[in-house]
C-alpha positions as CSV (number, residue, x, y, z in Angstrom):
1,X,0.5,-64.3,-112.9
2,X,4.2,-63.7,-113.0
3,X,6.5,-64.2,-110.1
4,X,7.1,-60.5,-109.8
5,X,3.4,-59.8,-109.4
6,X,3.1,-62.6,-106.7
7,X,6.0,-61.2,-104.8
8,X,4.5,-57.7,-104.8
9,X,1.1,-59.1,-103.6
10,X,2.9,-61.0,-100.8
11,X,4.8,-58.0,-99.7
12,X,1.6,-56.0,-99.5
13,X,0.0,-58.7,-97.4
14,X,3.0,-58.7,-95.0
15,X,2.9,-54.9,-94.7
16,X,-0.8,-55.0,-93.9
17,X,-0.2,-57.6,-91.2
18,X,2.6,-55.7,-89.7
19,X,0.6,-52.5,-89.6
20,X,-2.3,-54.3,-88.0
21,X,0.0,-55.8,-85.4
22,X,1.5,-52.4,-84.6
23,X,-2.0,-50.9,-84.3
24,X,-3.1,-53.7,-82.1
25,X,-0.1,-53.3,-79.8
26,X,-0.7,-49.5,-79.5
27,X,-4.3,-50.0,-78.6
28,X,-3.3,-52.6,-76.0
29,X,-0.7,-50.2,-74.5
30,X,-3.3,-47.4,-74.3
31,X,-5.8,-49.7,-72.6
32,X,-3.1,-50.9,-70.2
33,X,-2.1,-47.3,-69.4
34,X,-5.7,-46.3,-68.9
35,X,-6.1,-49.2,-66.5
36,X,-3.0,-48.2,-64.6
37,X,-4.3,-44.6,-64.3
38,X,-7.5,-45.8,-62.9
39,X,-5.7,-47.2,-59.8
40,X,-3.9,-44.0,-58.8
41,X,-5.4,-42.0,-55.9
42,X,-5.1,-38.2,-56.3
43,X,-3.6,-36.7,-53.1
44,X,-2.3,-33.4,-51.8
45,X,1.0,-33.4,-49.9
46,X,2.8,-31.1,-47.5
47,X,6.5,-31.1,-46.8
48,X,7.4,-31.5,-43.2
49,X,9.2,-28.6,-41.5
50,X,10.5,-27.9,-38.0
51,X,8.9,-24.8,-36.3
52,X,7.4,-23.6,-33.1
53,X,3.9,-24.7,-32.0
54,X,1.8,-23.0,-29.4
55,X,-1.5,-24.0,-27.8
56,X,-3.7,-21.0,-27.0
57,X,-7.0,-20.4,-25.5
58,X,-9.3,-17.3,-25.5
59,X,-11.1,-16.4,-22.3
60,X,-13.5,-13.6,-21.7
61,X,-13.0,-11.2,-18.8
62,X,-14.1,-7.9,-17.3
63,X,-12.2,-4.7,-16.6
64,X,-12.0,-3.5,-12.9
65,X,-10.5,-0.4,-11.4
66,X,-7.1,-1.0,-9.8
67,X,-8.3,0.3,-6.4
68,X,-11.6,1.7,-5.0
69,X,-11.1,4.2,-2.2
70,X,-13.9,4.9,0.3
71,X,-14.0,8.5,1.6
72,X,-15.5,9.3,5.0
73,X,-15.5,12.3,7.3
74,X,-13.3,11.7,10.4
75,X,-15.2,14.3,12.3
76,X,-19.0,14.7,12.3
77,X,-20.5,17.9,11.2
78,X,-22.4,20.0,8.7
79,X,-21.0,20.1,5.2
80,X,-20.2,23.7,4.3
81,X,-18.8,23.2,0.8
82,X,-18.4,20.5,-1.8
83,X,-15.6,21.1,-4.3
84,X,-16.0,18.2,-6.7
85,X,-18.6,16.6,-8.9
86,X,-19.2,13.0,-10.0
87,X,-16.6,11.9,-12.5
88,X,-14.1,14.6,-11.7
89,X,-10.4,13.6,-12.0
90,X,-8.6,14.8,-8.9
91,X,-5.0,14.9,-7.7
92,X,-3.7,13.7,-4.3
93,X,-4.4,16.4,-1.7
94,X,-7.2,18.1,-3.7
95,X,-10.0,19.4,-1.4
96,X,-13.2,17.3,-1.9
97,X,-15.5,18.9,0.7
98,X,-15.3,20.8,4.0
99,X,-17.1,20.3,7.3
100,X,-18.2,23.3,9.5
101,X,-15.2,24.6,11.4
102,X,-16.5,27.3,13.8
103,X,-16.9,25.2,17.0
104,X,-13.7,23.3,16.4
105,X,-11.8,26.6,15.9
106,X,-13.1,27.9,19.2
107,X,-12.1,24.7,21.0
108,X,-8.7,25.0,19.3
109,X,-8.3,28.5,20.7
110,X,-9.3,27.4,24.1
111,X,-6.8,24.6,24.1
112,X,-4.1,26.9,22.9
113,X,-4.8,29.2,25.9
114,X,-4.7,26.2,28.2
115,X,-1.3,25.3,26.8
116,X,0.0,28.8,27.5
117,X,-1.3,28.7,31.1
118,X,0.2,25.3,31.6
119,X,3.5,26.6,30.2
120,X,3.4,29.4,32.7
121,X,2.7,27.0,35.5
122,X,5.7,24.9,34.5
123,X,7.9,28.0,34.6
124,X,6.6,29.0,38.0
125,X,7.0,25.4,39.4
126,X,10.6,25.3,37.9
127,X,11.5,28.6,39.7
128,X,10.0,27.3,42.9
129,X,12.1,24.1,42.6
130,X,15.2,26.1,42.0
131,X,14.5,28.3,45.0
132,X,13.9,25.2,47.2
133,X,17.2,23.7,46.0
134,X,19.1,26.9,46.7
135,X,17.5,27.1,50.2
136,X,18.5,23.5,50.9
137,X,22.1,24.1,49.9
138,X,22.2,27.3,52.1
139,X,20.7,25.4,55.0
140,X,23.2,22.6,54.5
141,X,26.1,25.1,54.5
142,X,24.7,26.8,57.6
143,X,24.5,23.5,59.5
144,X,28.0,22.6,58.5
145,X,29.3,25.9,59.9
146,X,27.2,25.4,63.0
147,X,28.8,22.0,63.6
148,X,32.3,23.6,63.4
149,X,31.2,26.3,65.8
150,X,29.8,23.6,68.2
151,X,33.2,21.8,68.3
152,X,35.0,25.1,69.2
153,X,32.4,26.0,71.8
154,X,32.7,22.6,73.5
155,X,36.5,23.0,73.8
156,X,36.1,26.5,75.2
157,X,33.5,25.1,77.7
158,X,35.9,22.4,78.8
159,X,38.5,25.1,79.4
160,X,35.9,27.1,81.3
161,X,36.0,29.9,78.9
162,X,32.3,29.9,78.1
163,X,29.2,28.9,80.0
164,X,27.1,25.8,79.3
165,X,24.3,27.9,77.9
166,X,26.5,28.9,75.0
167,X,27.2,25.2,74.3
168,X,23.5,24.5,74.3
169,X,22.9,27.4,71.8
170,X,25.6,26.0,69.5
171,X,24.1,22.5,69.7
172,X,20.7,24.0,68.7
173,X,22.2,25.8,65.7
174,X,23.9,22.6,64.5
175,X,20.7,20.6,64.6
176,X,19.6,19.1,61.2
177,X,16.0,19.7,61.8
178,X,16.1,22.8,59.6
179,X,17.8,20.7,56.9
180,X,15.0,18.1,57.0
181,X,12.5,21.0,56.5
182,X,14.5,22.3,53.5
183,X,14.6,18.8,52.0
184,X,10.8,18.5,52.4
185,X,10.4,21.8,50.6
186,X,12.6,20.5,47.7
187,X,10.5,17.3,47.5
188,X,7.2,19.3,47.4
189,X,8.7,21.6,44.7
190,X,9.7,18.6,42.6
191,X,6.2,17.1,42.8
192,X,4.7,20.4,41.9
193,X,7.0,20.7,38.9
194,X,6.1,17.2,37.7
195,X,2.4,18.0,38.0
196,X,2.9,21.2,36.0
197,X,4.8,19.2,33.3
198,X,1.9,16.6,33.2
199,X,-0.6,19.4,32.9
200,X,1.4,20.9,30.0
201,X,1.6,17.6,28.3
202,X,-2.2,17.0,28.6
203,X,-2.8,20.5,27.3
204,X,-0.5,20.0,24.3
205,X,-2.3,16.6,23.6
206,X,-5.6,18.3,23.7
207,X,-4.3,21.1,21.4
208,X,-2.9,18.6,18.9
209,X,-6.1,16.6,18.9
210,X,-8.2,19.7,18.3
211,X,-5.8,20.9,15.6
212,X,-6.1,17.5,14.0
213,X,-9.9,17.7,14.2
214,X,-9.7,21.1,12.5
215,X,-7.5,19.7,9.8
216,X,-9.9,16.7,9.4
217,X,-12.8,19.1,8.6
218,X,-11.1,19.5,5.2
219,X,-11.5,16.2,3.4
220,X,-8.8,15.7,0.8
221,X,-8.2,13.1,-1.9
222,X,-5.8,10.5,-0.5
223,X,-4.3,9.9,-4.0
224,X,-4.9,10.6,-7.7
225,X,-8.1,9.2,-9.0
226,X,-11.6,9.7,-10.4
227,X,-14.7,10.5,-8.2
228,X,-16.9,7.4,-8.8
229,X,-19.5,8.1,-6.1
230,X,-20.6,11.3,-4.3
231,X,-23.1,11.2,-1.4
232,X,-22.7,14.6,0.3
233,X,-24.2,18.0,-0.3
234,X,-23.9,21.4,1.3
235,X,-26.0,21.6,4.4
236,X,-26.1,17.9,5.1
237,X,-24.5,16.3,8.1
238,X,-21.6,14.0,7.4
239,X,-20.6,11.3,9.9
240,X,-17.8,8.7,10.0
241,X,-20.2,5.9,9.4
242,X,-21.5,7.4,6.2
243,X,-19.7,6.8,2.8
244,X,-19.3,10.4,1.7
245,X,-17.6,9.6,-1.6
246,X,-15.7,6.9,-3.6
247,X,-12.7,7.2,-5.8
248,X,-11.1,4.8,-8.2
249,X,-7.6,4.6,-9.4
250,X,-7.9,4.8,-13.2
251,X,-4.2,5.1,-14.1
252,X,-4.0,1.3,-13.8
253,X,-6.8,-1.2,-14.3
254,X,-7.0,-4.9,-14.4
255,X,-8.9,-7.5,-16.4
256,X,-10.1,-10.5,-14.5
257,X,-10.6,-13.9,-16.1
258,X,-11.7,-17.1,-14.4
259,X,-10.0,-20.3,-15.6
260,X,-10.8,-24.0,-15.1
261,X,-8.6,-26.3,-13.1
262,X,-6.9,-28.0,-16.0
263,X,-5.5,-24.6,-17.2
264,X,-4.6,-22.8,-14.0
265,X,-1.4,-24.8,-13.4
266,X,-0.2,-24.1,-16.9
267,X,-0.2,-20.3,-16.3
268,X,2.6,-18.3,-14.6
269,X,2.8,-14.9,-13.0
270,X,4.7,-12.7,-15.4
271,X,3.5,-14.6,-18.5
272,X,2.8,-12.4,-21.4
273,X,-0.8,-12.2,-22.8
274,X,-2.7,-10.4,-25.5
275,X,-5.9,-8.6,-24.6
276,X,-8.7,-7.3,-26.8
277,X,-11.1,-4.7,-25.4
278,X,-13.2,-3.7,-28.5
279,X,-15.0,-0.8,-26.7
280,X,-11.7,0.9,-26.0
281,X,-9.1,-0.1,-28.6
282,X,-9.1,-1.6,-32.1
283,X,-5.6,-3.2,-31.6
284,X,-4.6,-5.8,-29.0
285,X,-3.0,-4.8,-25.7
286,X,0.0,-6.7,-24.5
287,X,0.5,-7.2,-20.7
288,X,1.5,-9.9,-18.2
289,X,-0.3,-12.0,-15.6
290,X,-0.1,-10.3,-12.2
291,X,-2.0,-12.6,-10.0
292,X,-3.3,-16.2,-10.0
293,X,-5.6,-17.2,-7.2
294,X,-4.5,-20.2,-5.2
295,X,-8.1,-21.2,-4.5
296,X,-11.1,-21.6,-6.7
297,X,-14.2,-19.4,-6.3
298,X,-16.7,-21.3,-4.1
299,X,-19.7,-20.7,-6.4
300,X,-18.1,-21.1,-9.8
301,X,-15.2,-23.4,-8.9
302,X,-13.1,-21.3,-11.3
303,X,-9.7,-19.7,-10.5
304,X,-9.6,-15.9,-10.7
305,X,-6.6,-14.5,-12.7
306,X,-5.8,-10.8,-12.8
307,X,-3.8,-9.0,-15.5
308,X,-3.0,-5.3,-14.8
309,X,-3.0,-2.8,-17.6
310,X,-1.6,0.8,-17.7
311,X,-4.4,3.2,-18.5
312,X,-3.0,6.7,-18.4
313,X,-5.4,7.8,-21.1
314,X,-8.3,6.3,-19.1
315,X,-9.9,4.7,-22.2
316,X,-10.4,1.5,-20.3
317,X,-13.4,1.8,-18.0
318,X,-14.5,-0.6,-15.2
319,X,-17.2,-2.9,-16.5
320,X,-15.9,-3.2,-20.0
321,X,-15.7,-6.6,-21.5
322,X,-12.5,-8.0,-22.9
323,X,-10.9,-11.2,-24.3
324,X,-7.6,-12.6,-23.1
325,X,-5.5,-14.7,-25.4
326,X,-3.5,-17.2,-23.3
327,X,-0.7,-19.5,-24.3
328,X,-1.0,-22.6,-22.2
329,X,1.7,-24.7,-23.8
330,X,4.5,-24.1,-26.3
331,X,7.3,-26.0,-28.1
332,X,9.9,-23.8,-29.8
333,X,11.2,-26.1,-32.6
334,X,9.7,-29.4,-33.5
335,X,8.1,-31.3,-36.4
336,X,4.6,-29.8,-36.8
337,X,1.8,-31.2,-39.0
338,X,-1.8,-30.4,-39.7
339,X,-3.9,-32.4,-37.2
340,X,-6.3,-33.9,-39.7
341,X,-3.3,-35.5,-41.5
342,X,-3.0,-37.9,-38.6
343,X,-5.3,-41.0,-38.6
344,X,-6.2,-43.5,-35.9
345,X,-5.5,-47.2,-36.7
346,X,-5.5,-50.1,-34.3
347,X,-4.8,-47.8,-31.3
348,X,-2.0,-46.2,-33.2
349,X,-1.5,-42.8,-34.7
350,X,-0.4,-43.0,-38.4
351,X,0.3,-40.8,-41.3
352,X,0.9,-41.6,-45.0
353,X,4.3,-40.5,-46.4
354,X,4.9,-40.1,-50.2
355,X,7.6,-42.4,-51.4
356,X,8.1,-43.2,-55.1
357,X,4.6,-42.2,-56.0
358,X,3.3,-44.5,-53.3
359,X,1.5,-43.9,-50.0
360,X,3.6,-45.5,-47.2
361,X,2.1,-45.9,-43.8
362,X,4.1,-44.5,-40.9
363,X,3.4,-44.8,-37.1
364,X,4.0,-41.5,-35.3
365,X,4.2,-40.4,-31.7
366,X,2.2,-37.2,-31.0
367,X,3.1,-34.3,-28.6
368,X,1.4,-31.0,-28.2
369,X,-2.0,-30.8,-29.9
370,X,-3.6,-27.5,-30.6
371,X,-6.5,-28.9,-32.4
372,X,-5.4,-27.5,-35.8
373,X,-1.8,-28.5,-35.6
374,X,0.0,-31.3,-33.8
375,X,3.6,-31.9,-32.8
376,X,5.2,-35.1,-34.2
377,X,7.7,-36.3,-31.6
378,X,8.7,-39.5,-33.4
379,X,8.1,-41.1,-36.8
380,X,8.8,-38.2,-39.3
381,X,11.9,-36.3,-40.4
382,X,12.1,-32.8,-41.7
383,X,11.7,-32.6,-45.5
384,X,9.5,-35.7,-45.9
385,X,6.2,-35.3,-47.8
386,X,3.1,-36.2,-45.9
387,X,-0.3,-36.7,-47.5
388,X,-2.7,-34.1,-46.0
389,X,-5.6,-34.5,-48.4
390,X,-6.8,-37.9,-49.7
391,X,-5.2,-39.8,-46.8
392,X,-8.5,-41.4,-45.9
393,X,-8.6,-43.1,-49.4
394,X,-5.2,-44.6,-49.6
395,X,-3.6,-47.8,-48.4
396,X,-0.1,-48.7,-47.4
397,X,1.8,-49.1,-50.6
398,X,-1.0,-47.8,-52.8
399,X,-0.1,-45.7,-55.8
400,X,-1.0,-42.0,-55.6
401,X,-0.8,-39.0,-57.9
402,X,0.1,-35.6,-56.4
403,X,-2.4,-33.1,-57.6
404,X,-1.3,-30.3,-55.2
405,X,1.4,-29.7,-52.7
406,X,5.1,-29.5,-52.3
């Protein structure tokens, strides 16, 4: 065999060896890569963002009328007419029913006559008083003149110009006995005048009372509302102790919910709430808390809360069931994460953060927890990627492969 042939054979052997070595290396690399792939854990991640978080609770309640008004008759008597029916919408001042008026009308006429008589009596007593006063003044003037005459007569008597009898007559004329009589007449006239005034006042009071009784025979609606109960009929006797009718104010109603003690102090009057009443509306109603009871109900140990709702179309009816959506806690801007991404480990709360295709354990401090989402107060920064699926199967520093997420 020539040298040339040997060289060719040797070259072929070398090439075969090199090709075999390359093939062996490739296979080894594929096996190594397959082994490495085997130790990756597939995970889903979520990028951390700052946003608001709100803890809400839904509580069932019932619709009540804003106010129930009990209607009674102020005066007893036979009902002569009923002007409304059950369910009627009435305005303030509308006549509901009327009580028999004949006897009261007669009494009113009599008291009116008594007022007129008493008024005449006052006028007469006033005239008598004026006459007594004039008489007193005239008597006073007469006595004053008589005293002057007495002085002159005494001087004349001393001079011997007149007899003593004339002095005695002058003394009698100047006596104040007649003035005392006139004063007594004035006093009596004043008493008679006061008595006449009192009689007039009593007559006027009786008249006003009777006029009020007559007005009370017409029973009117004290305010706008709906007749919710009607217990009177024509011909029946109505009394003040009997509930003749009931009205409810339907322009505004309220839904009452009853909350537990660990919620009541997290609510505030004026707080906005959303209400669902499926029997009346498809959409939610927005209103505010109007009243929070300071004490719990004795039987249920729950705290009543009232939310008033405008109801001008009267679609909301007392007794309807509703659901109130309450916000019991809220943080406006914070790191928020799905609650199931957080794990418990050695009395710590941890999450796994994606760093360089590895799961890195991170201790976090939790804040508001709604059950579905949780506030992360410490331990995470906005923009970091947290493992939210597969977190139960990774270890700190373990390799992971993101199969879904951002």
